[in-house]
N, C-alpha and C positions, 0 to 999 in steps of 0.2 A: 504494500500499499504506499509506503514511503516513496518508492520508485515513481509510482503514478503521481504523487503529490508534486514531485519535482518537475513532472511534465505539465502540470496545471498550476501556474503560479498567479497569484492575485496581488496587485499592487495598488495602493492608494497614493495619488500624487497631488500635492498641492504645488501647482506650477505657478510660483509667484514671480512678480517683476524683480524682486530683490533676492528671494531665496526660494529654493526648491526643496520640498520635504517628501520623502517617500516612506511610507509605512508598509511593512510586510509581516504578516502574522501578529498584528497588534503591537508590534515594536518599530521604533524608528530605524530604518535601514539606511537612510541617507539624509543629511541635512547639510546642504551646500549652497553658496551663492550662485544665483542664476547668471552665469557668465561663461564664456568659452573663448580660449585663445586659438587663433587660426593662423597658420603658416601662409603668408600672402603668395608665395611662389606655388606651392602645391595645392593650396586651398584645403588642406587637411587640418584636423583638430590636433593640437599639440598639448593642450591643457584644459581641464574642466574645473568648475567650482572654485575652491579656495586657492589652488594653484594658479588658476586663471586670474583671480582677483588680486593676488600678489603682483601680477604682471600689469594690471590696469594702470593706465596713464604712465607707464614706465616702459613702453615698448620701443623697439627700433622699427625702421621702415619694412623689415621683413616679417613682422608679426603684427597682428592687430587683435584687440580684444573686443568682443561683441556682447552686449546684452541683448539676447533675442527677444525679450519681451519689454514693451513700452506701454505705459498707462494699462497694465493688466493684460494686454493682448499680444498676440505674436507679431512682431514688427519685421523680423527677418526669418523667413520660413526655413531656409537651408540650416542656419545656425541654431534654430529651435530643434529641429530634427536631430542634428548632430549632438546637440546637448542631451535631449531625452534619451536618445540611443545610448550615449556614454554613461549616463547616470543608471540606466537600466542595466547595463553590462556590469557596472560596479556592484550593483545589488546582487546580480546573479553569479558573480565571480567566485562567490564562496560555495556555490552548489556546482559540482563537477558532474556534468551529464553529457552523454554523446549527442542528445538531441535537443533542439531549441524548444524551450517550454512554451506552452500555450498560455499567452498572458491575457489575464483578465484585468482591465485598468479602469480606475475611476478617477477622473480629473476635475479639479474645481476651477470654474471660470467666472468672470464677473457677470453680475446679473444684468448689466447693460449692454452685454455682447450682441453685436449684430450677427446675422446669419452667416455672412463671410468670415468673421472672426471665429465663430463657433466651428465652422468647417475647417479652419486653419488649424485649430487645437486638435480636432478629431483626426485630421489627415496626417498631422505630425505624429501623433500617438500611434496610428496605424502603421505608419512607415517605420517607426522605431521599433515595431514587433508586436504591437497590441492586437490580439485577435478580437476580443470583445471590449469595445471602448464605450464608457458610459460618461456622461458629463453632469456635474451638479453644480448648481449655482452657489458661490462662495458664501453669502450671507446664510443660506440654508446649512451649509457644511459648517460654518462657524457656530450656528445655533446648536447643532448636534454635538459639535466638540465641546461646547461650553457645558452640555448637559441638560438643556432645555427639552421639554416634552413638545416637540413641534407638531405632533398629531392631535394634541389636545384641542378642544374648542375654547381656546383661550389665546388672547394676544400676547406675543413676545416680540420685542424690538432688539435688534442687533445692529451695532455700528462697527464695520470691520475696516480699520484703517491700514491697508497694506503699503507696498512700495509704490504702485502705480494708481490704484484707485481707492477710494473710500466707498464702501458698500453699506447702504442704510436700508434696512428692510424690517417690515411688520409681518410676522409669520402666524398663521393659524390654520389648524386642520390640515397640516402637511403641505400647505401652499404659501406662496408669497402674496400678501394681500396689497400691500403698498411698498414700492421700492424706489430708490433713486441711486445711481452710480455716477460719482463725480471724479474727475481726474485731477483731484487734489489729495495728495498723501505724502508718503515718505520722500520720494523723489523731488517733489515740489518743495518740501521743507528744506532738503539738502541744497537746492538751487536758491532758495530764499537767503540761506546762511551765505552762500558764495557772493550773492549780489550785494548783501548787507555789508560784508567785510570790505568788498571792492569800493562801495560808495562811502562808508562811514570811516573806515581806516586805511583806505587806499592800499589795500593789500590783496594780493592774488593767491587763492588757495584752490586746489583741486577737489574733485568730487569725493575722493577718498578721505581727505583731511576734513571737509565739510561734514561728512558722515560721522567722523570720529568726534567732532564737536557736538553734533546732535545727540549722540549717545552719552557723552560726557556731562554736558550741561544743558541739555535739551529741557525747555520748560515752556509753558503756556501761560503761566501767571507770574507777576513780578514779586510775589512774597510767598516763599516756601518755608515749612516748618524745618525741614532738613535741607540745608543749603549745600549744594556740591561746590567743590573748590573750583575757582576760576580756570579756564583752560587757556594754556600757553600756545599761541599760534605762531609759527615762524613761516615767513615767505617773503617774496621780492615786493619793495614798494613800487607801485604802478608808475610813479612820476620819475623816481631816480634809478630804479633797478637794483637798489642796495637792499641787502637783507635786513629785515626789521622783525621785531618780537612784539606780540600784543597780548595782554591778558584779557580774556573774554569771560565776564561773569554771566550767570544764567539769566539775569534780568534783561541783558542785551538780546539774547536769544528769543526770550518771551516777547520782546518788542518787534523782532524781525519776523516772527512767525504769526503775529497777530492777525494780519489780513487774510492769510490761508485758512487759519483756524476758524475765522469769522464766516468763511464760505462754507465750512463743513457745519457750523451752527445753523446757517441759513437753510441748508439742505435738510437737516434733521427737523427743523421746525416746519419746513414745507411738507415732509413725509407726515409728520404729526397732524397737521391740519387737514390732510386728505383721509386720515385714518377714521373708520366708522366708529362712532361713540362708545359702544360696548367694548370694543378692542382697546380703545383709548384709556378707558377706565382701568382695564387690566394692566396696561403698560404703567400707569400712574402708581398702581398698587406694587407691581413687581420690580419696576425700575427699568433702566435701559442698559444693555450689556455691551461692553467694549472689548473688541479683540483685535488682533493684528499688531505689528511692530509699533505703530503710531500710538496705540494705547499706553505705551511705556513712557510717553512724555509726561514729564512731571506736572502735576497740577491739572491734567486734562479732565479727569472725572470731576473734580471740583468746579472748574470753570463752566463745563457743560451743565453740571446740575444747577449752578446758580442762573445760568441763562435760560433754561427751559422749565425750571421748578419741578424737575422729576429727578430722583435719585439715579446715578450712574454708578455701575459696578464693572471693575476692570476684571476680565476673566483670568482664572489661574492658567498661567503660562500662555498669554494671549498670542504669542508668535506662532503657536503650533495648533491653535484652535481649529482653523480650517482644515489642516492636515488630519487632526484626530477625527473631525466630523466626516471627512471623506473616507477615512478608515471604517467608521461605523456604517456609512452607506454601502460601502463595498460588500460588507458581510450581509446586507439586507436588500440587494438590488431587486429581489422579487417582491419585497413587501412595500418598498417605498415608491409611490407613484410619482413623486416629484423628481426622481431621477430622469434626466433627459436620455432618450435612447439614440 
């Protein structure tokens, strides 16, 4: 029986703009950045995930690093297929078999995906070896991963702030009642930090450094109970070209992220306004759940709670909520009608 189990493998994939997480047999088999390094001469993949991320913004003309997903959807079809195939190969490398396994895959996709974008994910997954490919909307997967009873006749609201998109959804009876998907998320926050440093401190930093700043001192409110230490930024002065050092406190990051977070607030309020009153009362009672990497921004739950007068709860391990939910959906593809075939 173990032999046949190797021939039929099931993978749950959270194909994120920033990170890809793969679950196999209820455990995380892979958690890597969604990036691939390609040899410009041969057009072959030379590194994936963390190894490729170490090369990002440090390459020579013979190598390019590509993030295949932008704004939550596939922007580079060939690189995406290369990356998915490579990650699946990494997961399967520990199982030595003479035959290629029959792969059953469930992939999370943004709820605002167009038919073309959905087809791109399905095709990439099939070309990478998937025999049976199912797609599930990310807010639904996040709700499952958080542990909400999505099939109950009760309103649950999830805000999933990923790398490329923020997914906002009201869920009841196994379906999405109201939703919005906006392209304001982790990548936009990183870009905001780069622009702010350029304008206010006349210093140029790369995407990698801006991301490190976001993790170290990222905040959305100017007053925190536990204040992180200011982050020391080194880079060239845009006017003179000379190296400069600047200490960036969390208050400055809260200021530079303000407009982007306000757009997320407006989208949350819009979805709430369109929510049927009975479901709205359930949401007021249960609160709204935050998942995704953006949920880790300091003070976000507090700021959103004060804005909409409904309590916000940060999910346990918010980075992997979608991946966990995709894993749950994988085990119940026959029972869950909200899985897209």
